N, C-alpha and C positions, 0 to 999 in steps of 0.2 A: 155969716161965717167969719170966724176970727182970722185976722191976718197974722201970719207968722213973721217975726222980725228976721232980718238978714243974718244976724248973729246966730239965732236959733236954727235957721235953715242950714247955715254953714256947719254947725255942730252936728246936726242930724246927718248931713252928708258925710262927715268924718266917721261917725258911728256906723253908717251904712257900709262904707268901704271897708272899715276895719273888721266888721262882723259878717260881711258878705250877705247883706240884706238890702232889698230895694229901698231907696230913699223915700219913694212914694208911700211905701208901707209904713215907714216910721213917721212920715208926715201925717198919715191918717190916724195912727195911734196917738200922736201928740194932740191933734185936734179933738179926738175923742176924750182924751184926758182933760183938756180944757173944759169941754162940755160937762164931763162927769163932776169936775170940781165945782162948777157953778150949779149944776142940777141937783146933786145929792149932798153937797157940802164936803168940807175937808176937816182935818184936825185943826185945832186953833193954832194960828201963826203960820199956816201953810198958804202960799199964794197959788192961784190956779196954774201958773207956769211951773212951779216946783212940783205940783201934783202931776202935771202932764209929763214932766221930765222923769219922774219916778216911774210912771206907767211905761214910758219908752224903755227905761232900763230893765224893768220887769219883763217886757215883751222880748227883749233881746235874750234874756235867760230862758224864756219859754221856747223860743225858736231854736236855741242851742240844745234844748232837751234837759236843761239843768233845773227846770221848774215845771210843775204841771200847768196845764192850760186853765187859766181863771178868767181871762177877759180876751176879747178879740179872737175868738176861736177860729173863724174862717181865715182871717189874715195869718194867724200863726200856723195853721195847717198848710196853707199855700206856701209860706216861706220855708217851712220844714221840707216840704216836697221839692221845692226849688233847690234848696241846699243839697239835698241827697243826689240830685241829678248831676251836680258838678263833679 
């Protein structure tokens, strides 16, 4: 399992607070993004960490309902449900 640096963890925490999403969910999405970048490849010039960050940003839009669910559907539905309860 890939280790997430302290700076990335801090940034994910800030995004989680700002968007009212669990930090643990964003960490899972980030790790999945790292794996997807290595497993399926990325566009030329993209690093695995930039691919994972883009996936996190996309996930935030999905949870807010501004984008349809394309990846991480179980996590997205769980977070949408959690946000509705608030």
